[in-house]
N, CA and C atoms as an extended XYZ file, in Angstrom:
342
Properties=species:S:1:pos:R:3:atomname:S:1:resname:S:1:resid:I:1 pbc="F F F"
N       -45.928        3.848       53.824 N   VAL     1
C       -44.861        3.000       53.881 CA  VAL     1
C       -45.622        1.681       54.402 C   VAL     1
N       -45.214        0.518       53.919 N   GLN     2
C       -45.641       -0.699       54.452 CA  GLN     2
C       -44.499       -1.647       54.565 C   GLN     2
N       -44.223       -2.306       55.615 N   LEU     3
C       -43.382       -3.408       55.891 CA  LEU     3
C       -44.331       -4.786       56.234 C   LEU     3
N       -44.280       -5.762       55.326 N   VAL     4
C       -45.187       -6.910       55.551 CA  VAL     4
C       -44.244       -8.023       55.796 C   VAL     4
N       -44.376       -8.596       56.981 N   GLU     5
C       -43.505       -9.720       57.090 CA  GLU     5
C       -44.090      -11.051       56.722 C   GLU     5
N       -43.360      -12.297       56.458 N   SER     6
C       -44.066      -13.542       56.198 CA  SER     6
C       -43.010      -14.617       56.463 C   SER     6
N       -43.705      -15.713       56.670 N   GLY     7
C       -42.661      -16.921       56.729 CA  GLY     7
C       -42.909      -17.466       58.154 C   GLY     7
N       -43.579      -16.970       58.927 N   GLY     8
C       -43.618      -17.448       60.396 CA  GLY     8
C       -44.520      -18.792       60.321 C   GLY     8
N       -44.474      -19.371       61.581 N   GLY     9
C       -45.206      -20.550       61.655 CA  GLY     9
C       -44.737      -21.471       62.908 C   GLY     9
N       -45.107      -22.513       62.771 N   LEU    10
C       -44.749      -23.499       63.897 CA  LEU    10
C       -43.580      -24.316       63.333 C   LEU    10
N       -42.675      -24.659       64.231 N   VAL    11
C       -41.498      -25.425       63.766 CA  VAL    11
C       -40.921      -26.313       65.065 C   VAL    11
N       -40.503      -27.381       64.826 N   GLN    12
C       -39.952      -28.075       65.744 CA  GLN    12
C       -38.617      -27.650       66.214 C   GLN    12
N       -38.341      -27.972       67.644 N   PRO    13
C       -37.008      -27.520       68.184 CA  PRO    13
C       -35.779      -28.275       67.029 C   PRO    13
N       -34.829      -27.343       66.685 N   GLY    14
C       -33.881      -27.893       66.035 CA  GLY    14
C       -34.211      -27.523       64.379 C   GLY    14
N       -35.387      -27.177       63.951 N   GLY    15
C       -35.844      -26.794       62.709 CA  GLY    15
C       -35.328      -25.368       62.207 C   GLY    15
N       -35.792      -25.022       61.049 N   SER    16
C       -35.458      -23.768       60.314 CA  SER    16
C       -36.528      -23.029       59.967 C   SER    16
N       -36.465      -21.827       59.798 N   LEU    17
C       -37.519      -21.043       59.197 CA  LEU    17
C       -36.642      -19.801       58.491 C   LEU    17
N       -37.532      -19.467       57.316 N   ARG    18
C       -36.931      -18.197       56.864 CA  ARG    18
C       -38.015      -17.152       56.918 C   ARG    18
N       -37.662      -16.038       57.530 N   LEU    19
C       -38.533      -14.791       57.520 CA  LEU    19
C       -38.404      -13.963       56.167 C   LEU    19
N       -39.331      -13.346       55.775 N   SER    20
C       -39.069      -12.307       54.786 CA  SER    20
C       -39.802      -10.999       55.104 C   SER    20
N       -39.376       -9.897       54.703 N   CYS    21
C       -40.058       -8.755       54.952 CA  CYS    21
C       -40.220       -7.938       53.660 C   CYS    21
N       -41.177       -7.570       53.025 N   ALA    22
C       -41.322       -6.740       51.755 CA  ALA    22
C       -41.765       -5.298       52.157 C   ALA    22
N       -40.863       -4.454       51.708 N   ALA    23
C       -41.027       -3.092       51.938 CA  ALA    23
C       -41.763       -2.486       50.696 C   ALA    23
N       -42.393       -1.338       51.013 N   SER    24
C       -43.141       -0.487       49.884 CA  SER    24
C       -43.128        0.785       50.571 C   SER    24
N       -43.143        1.927       49.424 N   GLY    25
C       -43.530        3.160       49.869 CA  GLY    25
C       -42.461        4.025       50.515 C   GLY    25
N       -41.073        3.386       50.446 N   LEU    26
C       -40.073        4.039       50.962 CA  LEU    26
C       -38.680        3.901       50.055 C   LEU    26
N       -37.772        4.712       50.340 N   ALA    27
C       -36.362        4.443       49.503 CA  ALA    27
C       -35.716        3.446       50.267 C   ALA    27
N       -36.044        2.112       49.959 N   PHE    28
C       -35.556        1.230       50.706 CA  PHE    28
C       -34.010        0.959       50.807 C   PHE    28
N       -33.114        1.280       49.710 N   SER    29
C       -31.871        1.233       49.745 CA  SER    29
C       -31.407        2.354       50.675 C   SER    29
N       -32.004        3.351       51.232 N   ARG    30
C       -31.456        4.190       52.254 CA  ARG    30
C       -31.572        3.839       53.731 C   ARG    30
N       -32.462        2.715       53.738 N   TYR    31
C       -32.779        2.383       55.174 CA  TYR    31
C       -31.864        1.163       55.719 C   TYR    31
N       -31.372        1.492       56.891 N   ALA    32
C       -30.915        0.232       57.652 CA  ALA    32
C       -32.059       -0.646       57.905 C   ALA    32
N       -32.037       -2.036       57.978 N   MET    33
C       -32.982       -2.835       58.256 CA  MET    33
C       -32.580       -3.840       59.413 C   MET    33
N       -33.739       -3.996       60.174 N   SER    34
C       -33.533       -4.823       61.511 CA  SER    34
C       -34.589       -5.762       61.545 C   SER    34
N       -34.283       -6.829       62.287 N   TRP    35
C       -35.392       -7.803       62.722 CA  TRP    35
C       -35.337       -7.724       64.328 C   TRP    35
N       -36.617       -7.682       64.764 N   TYR    36
C       -37.005       -7.574       66.259 CA  TYR    36
C       -37.465       -8.681       66.470 C   TYR    36
N       -37.941       -9.104       67.878 N   ARG    37
C       -38.574      -10.067       68.337 CA  ARG    37
C       -39.379       -9.760       69.873 C   ARG    37
N       -40.493      -10.104       70.019 N   GLN    38
C       -40.938       -9.945       71.443 CA  GLN    38
C       -41.802      -11.168       71.840 C   GLN    38
N       -41.225      -11.866       72.837 N   ALA    39
C       -41.782      -12.821       73.473 CA  ALA    39
C       -42.931      -12.551       74.416 C   ALA    39
N       -43.792      -13.500       74.602 N   PRO    40
C       -44.850      -13.151       75.867 CA  PRO    40
C       -44.208      -12.754       77.025 C   PRO    40
N       -44.653      -11.609       77.636 N   GLY    41
C       -43.973      -11.144       78.911 CA  GLY    41
C       -42.760      -10.288       78.768 C   GLY    41
N       -41.960      -10.363       77.717 N   LYS    42
C       -40.847       -9.941       77.301 CA  LYS    42
C       -40.785       -8.568       76.714 C   LYS    42
N       -39.652       -7.887       76.788 N   GLU    43
C       -39.545       -6.523       75.970 CA  GLU    43
C       -39.134       -6.995       74.614 C   GLU    43
N       -39.329       -6.045       73.849 N   ARG    44
C       -38.935       -6.108       72.334 CA  ARG    44
C       -37.420       -6.122       72.305 C   ARG    44
N       -36.655       -7.101       71.483 N   GLU    45
C       -35.306       -7.066       71.388 CA  GLU    45
C       -34.900       -7.062       69.896 C   GLU    45
N       -33.717       -6.401       69.729 N   ARG    46
C       -33.270       -6.506       68.306 CA  ARG    46
C       -32.396       -7.703       68.103 C   ARG    46
N       -32.721       -8.468       67.147 N   VAL    47
C       -32.075       -9.861       66.975 CA  VAL    47
C       -31.099       -9.700       65.821 C   VAL    47
N       -31.184       -8.962       64.920 N   ALA    48
C       -30.255       -8.787       63.582 CA  ALA    48
C       -30.567       -7.453       62.959 C   ALA    48
N       -29.586       -7.101       62.254 N   ALA    49
C       -29.596       -5.711       61.702 CA  ALA    49
C       -28.707       -5.843       60.416 C   ALA    49
N       -28.983       -4.939       59.509 N   ILE    50
C       -28.006       -4.859       58.377 CA  ILE    50
C       -28.112       -3.300       57.758 C   ILE    50
N       -27.014       -3.042       57.380 N   SER    51
C       -26.932       -1.535       56.861 CA  SER    51
C       -27.674       -1.528       55.524 C   SER    51
N       -27.738       -0.267       54.898 N   ASN    52
C       -28.503       -0.109       53.778 CA  ASN    52
C       -27.895       -0.704       52.650 C   ASN    52
N       -26.657       -0.814       52.530 N   ILE    53
C       -25.877       -1.376       51.532 CA  ILE    53
C       -25.672       -2.934       51.723 C   ILE    53
N       -26.124       -3.579       52.856 N   GLY    54
C       -25.898       -4.897       52.979 CA  GLY    54
C       -24.719       -5.267       53.701 C   GLY    54
N       -23.959       -4.286       54.512 N   THR    55
C       -22.808       -4.704       55.236 CA  THR    55
C       -23.044       -4.463       56.625 C   THR    55
N       -22.050       -4.842       57.454 N   SER    56
C       -22.147       -4.705       58.892 CA  SER    56
C       -23.197       -5.413       59.490 C   SER    56
N       -23.424       -6.680       59.574 N   PRO    57
C       -24.455       -7.287       59.992 CA  PRO    57
C       -24.217       -7.370       61.638 C   PRO    57
N       -25.475       -7.007       62.366 N   TYR    58
C       -25.249       -7.331       63.651 CA  TYR    58
C       -26.096       -8.464       64.159 C   TYR    58
N       -25.854       -9.178       65.005 N   TYR    59
C       -26.504      -10.264       65.777 CA  TYR    59
C       -26.608      -10.275       67.194 C   TYR    59
N       -27.707      -10.437       67.803 N   ALA    60
C       -27.800      -10.500       69.232 CA  ALA    60
C       -26.942      -11.775       69.672 C   ALA    60
N       -26.467      -11.795       70.887 N   ASP    61
C       -25.496      -12.984       71.251 CA  ASP    61
C       -26.569      -14.166       71.204 C   ASP    61
N       -27.815      -14.203       71.446 N   SER    62
C       -28.591      -15.202       71.685 CA  SER    62
C       -28.969      -16.034       70.338 C   SER    62
N       -28.508      -15.163       69.213 N   VAL    63
C       -28.629      -15.873       67.992 CA  VAL    63
C       -27.758      -15.999       67.039 C   VAL    63
N       -26.443      -15.573       67.333 N   LYS    64
C       -25.255      -15.448       66.758 CA  LYS    64
C       -24.832      -16.788       66.397 C   LYS    64
N       -24.580      -17.115       65.119 N   GLY    65
C       -24.247      -18.508       64.502 CA  GLY    65
C       -25.502      -19.165       64.016 C   GLY    65
N       -26.597      -18.809       64.496 N   ARG    66
C       -27.692      -19.595       64.014 CA  ARG    66
C       -28.757      -18.790       63.018 C   ARG    66
N       -28.556      -17.641       63.103 N   PHE    67
C       -29.575      -16.515       62.234 CA  PHE    67
C       -28.593      -15.868       61.295 C   PHE    67
N       -29.136      -15.688       60.212 N   THR    68
C       -28.518      -14.835       59.154 CA  THR    68
C       -29.398      -13.903       58.429 C   THR    68
N       -29.152      -12.564       58.494 N   ILE    69
C       -29.739      -11.543       57.891 CA  ILE    69
C       -29.229      -11.244       56.560 C   ILE    69
N       -30.069      -10.770       55.598 N   SER    70
C       -29.771      -10.523       54.375 CA  SER    70
C       -30.882       -9.685       53.539 C   SER    70
N       -30.454       -8.949       52.528 N   ARG    71
C       -31.357       -8.054       51.830 CA  ARG    71
C       -31.155       -7.933       50.552 C   ARG    71
N       -32.245       -7.651       49.778 N   ASP    72
C       -31.982       -7.477       48.291 CA  ASP    72
C       -32.596       -6.240       47.900 C   ASP    72
N       -31.818       -5.166       47.721 N   ASN    73
C       -32.297       -3.956       47.499 CA  ASN    73
C       -33.009       -3.756       46.170 C   ASN    73
N       -32.741       -4.591       45.159 N   ALA    74
C       -33.536       -4.562       43.909 CA  ALA    74
C       -34.850       -5.042       44.128 C   ALA    74
N       -35.278       -5.839       45.072 N   ARG    75
C       -36.500       -6.444       45.266 CA  ARG    75
C       -37.099       -5.913       46.535 C   ARG    75
N       -36.707       -4.837       47.419 N   ASN    76
C       -36.985       -4.304       48.433 CA  ASN    76
C       -37.401       -5.246       49.494 C   ASN    76
N       -36.443       -6.227       49.779 N   THR    77
C       -36.631       -7.395       50.776 CA  THR    77
C       -35.568       -7.421       51.577 C   THR    77
N       -35.944       -7.923       52.825 N   VAL    78
C       -35.026       -8.161       53.853 CA  VAL    78
C       -35.372       -9.708       54.552 C   VAL    78
N       -34.377      -10.559       54.709 N   SER    79
C       -34.747      -11.739       55.007 CA  SER    79
C       -34.059      -12.319       56.425 C   SER    79
N       -34.626      -13.136       57.149 N   LEU    80
C       -33.946      -13.839       58.273 CA  LEU    80
C       -34.001      -15.117       58.183 C   LEU    80
N       -32.794      -15.839       57.977 N   GLN    81
C       -32.717      -17.283       57.808 CA  GLN    81
C       -32.461      -17.647       59.311 C   GLN    81
N       -33.369      -18.328       60.039 N   MET    82
C       -33.155      -18.853       61.343 CA  MET    82
C       -32.863      -20.542       61.356 C   MET    82
N       -31.913      -20.902       61.801 N   ASN    83
C       -31.586      -22.354       61.986 CA  ASN    83
C       -31.370      -22.789       63.425 C   ASN    83
N       -31.376      -24.064       63.580 N   SER    84
C       -31.283      -24.474       65.044 CA  SER    84
C       -32.074      -23.890       66.017 C   SER    84
N       -33.367      -23.848       65.684 N   LEU    85
C       -34.430      -23.109       66.496 CA  LEU    85
C       -34.587      -23.845       67.648 C   LEU    85
N       -34.868      -23.081       68.983 N   THR    86
C       -35.227      -23.519       70.170 CA  THR    86
C       -36.435      -22.907       70.726 C   THR    86
N       -37.053      -23.416       71.706 N   PRO    87
C       -38.454      -23.079       72.279 CA  PRO    87
C       -38.193      -21.432       72.757 C   PRO    87
N       -36.900      -21.167       72.899 N   GLU    88
C       -36.540      -19.744       73.619 CA  GLU    88
C       -36.702      -18.688       72.368 C   GLU    88
N       -36.666      -19.225       71.091 N   ASP    89
C       -36.899      -18.323       69.887 CA  ASP    89
C       -38.388      -17.946       69.545 C   ASP    89
N       -39.185      -18.633       70.459 N   THR    90
C       -40.768      -18.377       70.129 CA  THR    90
C       -40.953      -16.846       70.340 C   THR    90
N       -41.621      -16.181       69.419 N   ALA    91
C       -41.940      -14.837       69.605 CA  ALA    91
C       -42.533      -14.195       68.379 C   ALA    91
N       -42.956      -13.114       68.486 N   VAL    92
C       -43.398      -12.356       67.191 CA  VAL    92
C       -42.263      -11.602       66.702 C   VAL    92
N       -41.949      -11.893       65.293 N   TYR    93
C       -40.753      -11.127       64.862 CA  TYR    93
C       -41.359       -9.843       63.827 C   TYR    93
N       -40.598       -8.835       64.051 N   TYR    94
C       -41.017       -7.568       63.499 CA  TYR    94
C       -39.855       -7.065       62.620 C   TYR    94
N       -40.261       -6.501       61.413 N   CYS    95
C       -39.227       -5.913       60.499 CA  CYS    95
C       -39.263       -4.464       60.905 C   CYS    95
N       -38.059       -3.753       60.832 N   ASN    96
C       -37.883       -2.518       61.118 CA  ASN    96
C       -36.864       -1.695       60.201 C   ASN    96
N       -37.368       -0.830       59.676 N   ALA    97
C       -36.763        0.182       58.864 CA  ALA    97
C       -36.273        1.412       59.482 C   ALA    97
N       -35.108        1.920       59.501 N   ARG    98
C       -34.710        3.133       60.000 CA  ARG    98
C       -33.718        3.959       59.185 C   ARG    98
N       -34.030        5.098       58.766 N   TRP    99
C       -33.083        6.133       58.398 CA  TRP    99
C       -33.625        7.603       58.879 C   TRP    99
N       -34.122        8.331       58.288 N   GLU   100
C       -34.677        9.515       58.534 CA  GLU   100
C       -35.809        9.441       59.675 C   GLU   100
N       -36.765        8.441       59.428 N   ALA   101
C       -37.707        7.738       60.053 CA  ALA   101
C       -37.655        6.448       60.369 C   ALA   101
N       -38.506        6.100       61.096 N   GLN   102
C       -38.413        4.472       61.460 CA  GLN   102
C       -39.865        3.961       61.362 C   GLN   102
N       -39.875        2.735       60.787 N   TYR   103
C       -41.068        2.119       60.399 CA  TYR   103
C       -41.199        0.590       60.923 C   TYR   103
N       -42.220        0.241       61.227 N   TRP   104
C       -42.350       -1.209       61.700 CA  TRP   104
C       -43.413       -2.060       60.991 C   TRP   104
N       -43.223       -3.286       60.805 N   GLY   105
C       -44.098       -4.097       60.357 CA  GLY   105
C       -45.136       -4.771       61.331 C   GLY   105
N       -46.181       -5.403       61.030 N   LYS   106
C       -47.122       -5.905       62.060 CA  LYS   106
C       -46.665       -7.131       62.666 C   LYS   106
N       -45.518       -7.795       62.258 N   GLY   107
C       -45.086       -8.898       62.924 CA  GLY   107
C       -45.651      -10.228       62.352 C   GLY   107
N       -44.752      -11.216       62.589 N   THR   108
C       -45.314      -12.699       62.241 CA  THR   108
C       -44.865      -13.587       63.363 C   THR   108
N       -45.559      -14.404       63.627 N   LEU   109
C       -45.538      -15.182       64.957 CA  LEU   109
C       -44.663      -16.446       64.424 C   LEU   109
N       -43.585      -16.771       65.357 N   VAL   110
C       -42.646      -18.056       65.139 CA  VAL   110
C       -42.908      -18.810       66.524 C   VAL   110
N       -43.450      -20.002       66.437 N   THR   111
C       -43.567      -20.735       67.448 CA  THR   111
C       -42.660      -22.137       67.277 C   THR   111
N       -41.805      -22.189       68.206 N   VAL   112
C       -41.025      -23.455       68.288 CA  VAL   112
C       -41.247      -24.324       69.524 C   VAL   112
N       -41.864      -25.455       68.889 N   SER   113
C       -42.430      -26.333       69.976 CA  SER   113
C       -42.624      -27.877       69.353 C   SER   113
N       -42.266      -28.725       70.158 N   SER   114
C       -42.558      -30.308       69.694 CA  SER   114
C       -43.994      -30.673       69.808 C   SER   114
């Protein structure tokens, strides 16, 4: 099983980024997918999640209204559109798949700074 994140980088406050996670080696459409993040010195937190069929999105209060999670079961991908970014969004973002087992990607770094 592989989960490979992409799309991270340096962005100015107020800017946008779109993260993608490409999954392989698993029955993707059976897995709920989530995005987590971990900032320096902080615990990993779940920021968004979506069911295996793309319903019931969950968002942490800190990102609600700014982030949007989506998935494409035909392409085995899950994305996170991040708008109105602030320095507090700076973190390594991880893709997570969960069903009978749980899998993690290696993460992609998002830095929000002027």
